[in-house]
Residue, then its C-alpha position, 0 to 999 in steps of 0.5 A: x245132491x248133484x245130478x251126477x251123484x243121484x244116479x249112483x245113489x239110486x243104483x246102489x239102493x236098487x242093487x242092495x234092495x234086490x239082493x234079498x229078493x233073488x234068494x228064493x220065492x220066500x225068505x224068512x227073517x234072518x238074524x245077524x247073531x243067529x238064524x235057524x230057518x226053513x222055507x219053501x223053494x217052490x211056489x206052486x202049492x196047489x199042485x204040490x205033493x209031498x212024496x214018500x221019500x226025501x233027500x238032502x244036500x248042503x253047502x257051507x260058508x266059514x268066515x265069509x272066506x271059504x265056501x264049499x259043498x253041494x246044495x243042488x236039488x240033483x244031489x239031494x234027489x240022489x241022496x234020497x234015491x228020488x227020481x221025480x221031485x215033487x217039492x223042495x225046501x231049504x234050511x238056513x243056519x247062521x252063527x255070527x256070519x262065522x258059520x253058515x249052512x244052507x241045506x236043500x231038502x227035496x221030496x218025491x218018489 
């Protein structure tokens, strides 16, 4: 491999490898044909309390061409009438990358 190609290959590997690590503190395995998984969005489990209320917000992707929705914690808290968020999870649904849905669930008071 030439000296000019080597940095480009290393940069490509670094970028492709780091993409999954930036999604959430924990990412469950995903399938290319079908996925339906849930995982936490926070990592301070020793201080986490599941509040008495919960709220959800979702965002969607169709064919990788159209993305819409609001999966923010603020909207999830508003939808659950929550003023103090104690914990947050997310759920991911995928079917052949034709339809994808990400839902954020917050728990609090």
